[in-house]
GUMI-575311 format. One record per residue (C-alpha): y, z, x; residue in one letter. Coordinates in steps of 0.5 Angstrom, whole numbers, padded with zeros to 4 digits, always signed. Each point is the difference from the previous one (the first is absolute). Example, Ala and Ser with C-alpha at 12.3 -4.5 7.8 and 13.67 -1.06 7.14 Angstrom:
# residues 2
-0009+0016+0025A+0007-0002+0002S
This chain:
# residues 311
+0097+0104-0149M+0001+0003-0007C+0004+0005-0003G-0003+0006-0004I+0004+0005-0004V-0002+0006-0004G+0005+0005-0004L-0003+0006-0004Y+0005+0004-0004L-0001+0008+0000K+0005+0001-0005K-0001-0002-0008P+0008-0001+0000E+0000-0006+0005L-0006-0004-0003Q+0005-0004-0005I+0003-0002+0007Q-0007-0002+0003L+0001-0008-0001G+0007+0000+0003K-0001+0005+0006L-0006-0004+0002F+0003-0007-0001K+0004+0000+0007P-0006+0003+0004M-0004-0006-0002L+0005-0005+0001V+0002+0003+0007E-0007-0002+0002M+0001-0008-0002R+0001-0002+0008S-0007+0003+0001R-0003-0004-0006G+0003-0005-0003P-0006-0004-0003D-0002+0005-0006S+0001+0007-0003A-0003+0005-0004G+0001+0006-0003I-0004+0006-0003A+0003+0004-0005I-0002+0007-0003Y+0002+0001-0007R-0001+0001-0008D-0007+0003+0001Q-0004-0003-0006V-0004+0005-0005K-0007+0003+0001L-0005-0005-0001G+0005-0006+0002Q+0000-0004+0006T+0006-0004+0003K-0001-0007+0003F+0004-0004+0004S-0002-0008-0001L+0003-0006+0003A-0001-0007-0001H+0002-0007+0004I+0002-0003-0006D+0007+0002-0002P-0001-0002-0007N-0006+0004-0001F+0000+0003-0007S-0001+0007+0001W+0001+0002-0007K-0006-0005-0002K-0004+0004+0005L+0001+0007-0003G-0001-0003-0007N-0007-0003+0002D-0002+0006+0004L+0002+0005-0005A-0004-0004-0005A-0006-0001+0004S-0001+0007+0003L+0002+0003-0007Q+0005+0004+0004C+0008+0002+0001D+0004-0004+0004V+0007+0000+0002S+0003-0006+0004I+0007+0000+0004K+0002-0006+0004V+0004+0001+0007V+0001-0006+0003G-0006-0004+0002T-0004+0007-0001H-0002+0004-0006C-0002+0007-0001I-0005+0001-0005L-0002+0007-0003I-0007+0001-0004T-0005+0005-0002D-0006-0005+0002A-0004+0002+0005Q+0002-0002+0007E-0006-0004+0002D+0000-0004-0007L+0007-0002+0001I-0001-0002+0007K-0007-0004-0002K+0004-0003-0006Y+0006-0003+0005L-0005-0002+0005D-0003-0005-0005A+0007-0003-0001I+0001-0007+0004K+0007-0003-0002I-0001-0008+0002E+0005-0003+0004Q+0002-0006+0005Y+0001+0001+0007D+0005-0005+0004A-0005-0006+0000S-0001+0001-0007N-0007+0003+0001K-0002+0005-0005K-0001+0007+0002I-0001+0007-0004Y+0005+0006+0002K-0002+0007-0002K+0004+0006-0003I+0001+0005+0006S+0000+0007-0001I+0005+0002+0005V-0001+0008-0001G-0002+0005-0005S+0000+0007-0002G+0004+0005-0004K+0007-0001+0003S+0000-0005+0005I+0003-0007-0001E+0000-0005+0005I+0004-0006+0001F+0000-0006+0006K+0002-0007+0001E+0002-0005+0005T+0008+0000+0002G+0005+0005+0003S+0000+0007-0002P+0006+0000-0004E-0003-0006-0004K-0006+0003-0001V+0003+0007-0002Y+0005-0003-0005E-0005-0005-0003Q-0004+0007-0002F+0006+0003-0002N-0001+0006+0004L+0007+0003+0002T+0001+0004-0007Q-0007+0002+0000S-0002+0008+0000S-0006+0003+0003G-0003+0005+0005T-0001-0004+0006H-0001-0007+0002M-0002-0004+0007I+0001-0007+0002G-0001-0005+0005H+0003-0006+0003T-0005-0005+0003R+0001-0005+0006M-0007-0003-0001A-0005+0000+0006T-0007+0001-0002E+0000-0005-0006S+0005-0005-0004A+0006+0002-0004V-0002+0001-0007T+0001+0005-0006T-0007+0002+0001A+0001+0002+0007G+0006+0004-0001A-0001+0007+0000H-0001+0006-0003P-0007-0001+0000F-0004+0005-0006A-0005+0004+0003T-0002+0004-0006G+0003+0004-0006E+0007+0001+0001D-0001-0002+0008L+0003-0006+0004C+0001-0001+0007L+0006-0004+0004V-0001-0001+0007H+0004-0002+0007N-0005-0003+0005G-0006-0004+0001S-0008+0002+0000L-0004-0003+0005S-0007+0002-0003N+0002-0002-0007H-0005-0006+0000N-0006+0005+0002I+0003+0005-0006I+0000-0005-0005R-0007-0002+0001R-0002+0007+0000D+0004+0001-0007L-0003-0006-0003E-0007+0002+0001R+0002+0006-0004E+0002-0004-0005G+0008-0001+0001T+0003-0007-0002I+0006-0002+0004F+0006-0004-0003Q+0003-0002+0007T-0001+0000+0007E+0005+0005+0001N-0002+0006+0005D+0004+0005-0004T-0004-0002-0006E-0006+0002+0004V+0003+0007+0002A+0002+0001-0008G-0008-0002-0001A-0002+0005+0005Y+0004+0006-0003L-0003-0002-0007T-0007+0000+0002W+0001+0007+0003K+0004+0003-0006L-0006-0003-0004R-0005+0003+0004S+0003+0007-0001G+0005+0001+0006Y+0007+0003-0001T+0005-0004+0002L+0001+0004+0007R-0007-0001+0001Q+0000-0007-0001A+0006-0001+0004L-0003+0004+0006E-0006-0005+0000D+0005-0006-0001A+0003+0003+0007I-0007+0000+0003R-0003-0007-0003D+0007-0005+0000L+0001-0002+0006D+0007-0003+0002G+0008+0002+0000F+0002+0002-0007Y+0004+0005-0004T-0002+0001-0007F+0004+0003-0006C-0005+0001-0006I+0003+0002-0007G-0003+0005-0004T+0001+0002-0007K+0004+0007+0002D+0003-0003+0007G-0002-0004+0006F-0004+0000+0006A+0002-0002+0007V-0005-0002+0006V+0001-0003+0007R-0005-0003+0005D-0002+0004+0006P+0005-0004+0004I+0005+0000-0005A+0004-0006+0003C+0002-0002-0007K+0007+0003-0002H+0001+0005-0005A+0004+0006-0002V+0000+0006-0005L+0006+0004-0003A+0000+0006-0005E+0005+0004-0003T-0001+0005-0006D+0001-0006-0005K-0004-0006+0003W-0005-0002+0005V+0001-0007+0003A-0004-0005+0005M+0002-0006+0003A-0002-0005+0006T+0008+0001+0002E+0004+0006-0001F+0006-0005-0003R-0004-0001-0006A+0001+0008-0001I+0007+0001+0002A+0003-0002-0006K-0004+0005-0004L+0005+0006-0003P-0001+0006+0005G-0003-0004+0006A+0005+0003+0005E-0003+0007-0001N-0008-0002-0001A-0005+0002+0005E-0002-0007+0003I-0006-0001+0004W-0005-0005+0003E-0007+0000-0003P-0005+0002+0005E-0006-0004+0002P-0006+0001-0004S+0003+0005-0004T+0000+0000-0008I+0006+0002-0004Y-0001+0001-0007I+0005+0002-0006W-0002+0002-0006G-0008+0001-0002E-0005-0002+0004E
């Protein structure tokens, strides 16, 4: 039982209020997921030729500034670093595959509770032109404030509050999961065939970081999109191939998409006005938005794909 929320602002004059409007939506879902929380926000699109990476590391004392300097020197590229809580937003003009290869080679030496030496890698939790992803263990309020999102401006956000069912409570297991450039996924429900899909995707070269079934769903969409499918086509195949009870909300560069399984037993509600579109697991998360009393409100139909923004 998790909570998912999404808010897409149609009117540019509202964008400065995005963080303030979104916070009560996420916090309202606290009772559905107190273990961890995560947010994807779309803002500050980078220049042509640049890519924005959302990075995380388990060590709170990790030197992101040193990483940026070393990366710039090694790849002879421009790098900017912005530290946000335990995460870092890195913007660079280097090729994305070179950045991923460089980061994957970095192993930070640490010790576990039994004083055994272990190595932790930097996690790329998202990448694209405008997406930024932040996620941590703890309550929605704590996570939201940790990343200083209340005063944020932007075009849209999606979020998730997690009650762990399929895997441990960890930062890596928190949603959203990146599914491609400027794409991410949050999920309420459970997949019954995720181990089968996982093995199929591993044969295609996918490397998983967690045992989370949502990561499998995200990896499935990534595989489809990289194979040339549109988002709608990928979701149509997901309805066919992913077995279970679920509601998905997918963040895109220009908006978000929502889809439920063929039985649609997991709660979801959509609401729309001339100023915004919102989705949530329960309407109480939408009720405090300005104009909610006059919104068109409906329950998403089973196996039906809803997309706002370009497909």
